C-alpha positions as CSV (number, residue, x, y, z in Angstrom):
1,X,263.2,58.1,165.7
2,X,260.3,59.6,163.7
3,X,262.8,61.3,161.3
4,X,264.6,58.1,160.6
5,X,261.4,56.3,159.9
6,X,260.2,59.1,157.6
7,X,263.5,59.0,155.7
8,X,263.2,55.3,155.3
9,X,259.7,55.5,153.9
10,X,260.6,58.3,151.6
11,X,263.7,56.4,150.4
12,X,261.7,53.3,149.7
13,X,259.0,55.3,147.9
14,X,261.7,56.9,145.7
15,X,263.2,53.5,144.8
16,X,259.8,52.1,143.7
17,X,259.0,55.3,141.8
18,X,262.1,55.1,139.7
19,X,262.5,51.3,139.6
20,X,263.2,49.7,136.3
21,X,260.4,47.6,134.9
22,X,262.6,45.2,133.0
23,X,262.2,41.5,133.1
24,X,263.0,38.4,131.1
25,X,260.3,36.8,129.0
26,X,260.1,33.6,126.9
27,X,260.6,34.0,123.2
28,X,257.2,32.4,122.7
29,X,255.6,35.2,124.8
30,X,256.9,37.9,122.5
31,X,254.5,39.4,120.0
32,X,254.1,37.4,116.8
33,X,255.6,40.1,114.6
34,X,258.8,40.0,116.7
35,X,258.9,36.2,116.5
36,X,258.4,36.2,112.7
37,X,261.2,38.8,112.2
38,X,263.7,36.9,114.3
39,X,262.9,33.5,112.8
40,X,263.0,34.9,109.2
41,X,266.1,37.2,109.5
42,X,268.1,35.2,112.1
43,X,267.5,31.6,111.0
44,X,270.1,29.3,112.5
45,X,270.8,31.6,115.4
46,X,270.2,30.6,119.0
47,X,267.8,32.8,121.0
48,X,269.6,33.3,124.3
49,X,267.1,35.4,126.1
50,X,264.4,38.1,125.6
51,X,263.9,41.1,127.7
52,X,260.8,43.3,128.0
53,X,261.1,46.9,129.2
54,X,257.9,48.4,130.5
55,X,257.1,52.1,131.1
56,X,256.2,53.5,134.6
57,X,252.6,53.1,133.5
58,X,253.0,49.4,132.9
59,X,253.0,49.5,129.1
60,X,255.6,48.0,126.9
61,X,258.4,50.4,125.9
62,X,260.6,48.0,123.9
63,X,261.9,44.4,123.6
64,X,265.5,43.2,123.4
65,X,266.2,39.8,121.9
66,X,269.6,38.3,122.5
67,X,270.7,36.0,119.6
68,X,274.0,34.1,119.0
69,X,275.6,31.9,116.4
70,X,279.1,30.7,117.4
71,X,281.0,33.8,118.4
72,X,278.6,36.2,116.6
73,X,276.3,37.7,119.2
74,X,273.7,40.5,118.8
75,X,271.0,42.3,120.7
76,X,267.9,42.9,118.5
77,X,265.8,45.8,119.7
78,X,262.1,46.2,118.8
79,X,259.8,49.2,119.7
80,X,256.5,49.1,121.5
81,X,254.7,48.6,118.1
82,X,256.8,45.5,117.5
83,X,258.9,47.2,114.7
84,X,262.6,46.2,114.4
85,X,264.7,49.2,115.5
86,X,268.4,48.0,115.4
87,X,270.8,45.1,115.9
88,X,273.7,45.8,118.3
89,X,276.7,43.5,118.0
90,X,277.9,42.3,121.4
91,X,281.7,42.3,121.7
92,X,283.2,39.0,122.7
93,X,284.8,38.7,126.0
94,X,288.6,39.2,125.8
95,X,290.6,36.0,125.7
96,X,292.4,35.2,128.9
97,X,296.1,36.0,128.9
98,X,298.1,32.7,129.0
99,X,300.8,32.4,131.7
100,X,304.4,31.9,130.4
101,X,305.3,28.3,129.9
102,X,308.1,28.4,132.5
103,X,308.4,30.7,135.3
104,X,311.8,31.2,136.9
105,X,311.9,31.0,140.7
106,X,312.6,34.3,142.4
107,X,316.2,35.1,143.1
108,X,317.0,35.3,146.8
109,X,320.1,37.2,147.8
110,X,321.5,36.0,151.1
111,X,322.4,38.7,153.6
112,X,326.1,39.6,154.1
113,X,327.3,38.7,157.5
114,X,328.5,41.6,159.6
115,X,330.9,41.1,162.5
116,X,329.6,43.2,165.3
117,X,331.9,41.7,168.0
118,X,335.0,43.6,166.9
119,X,335.7,47.0,168.2
120,X,337.9,49.6,166.5
């Protein structure tokens, strides 16, 4: 029983030690330089969400800002000093495959009757 408890405690400690410190933030809570870059270079785009990634020490590692305009979607990445790093296009989800207009019913072949009453 003690071994199971010890394993449980060590497992939980490992999970918290390597946990991702990523969370969604409001666009208004992003640094002013990030906000200015996005509003200047992506005018007319919708801001879908913003993600902040913190280091294990609790300091900002980077920000991702998700923007879209129609089918054009991108993730804008900014470093911990609020500098623009890259824009990553997000591929659109594949279109659903349409079913055929008419589907033929399955063909059912009736069994052939076998006369088992006759003896040879």
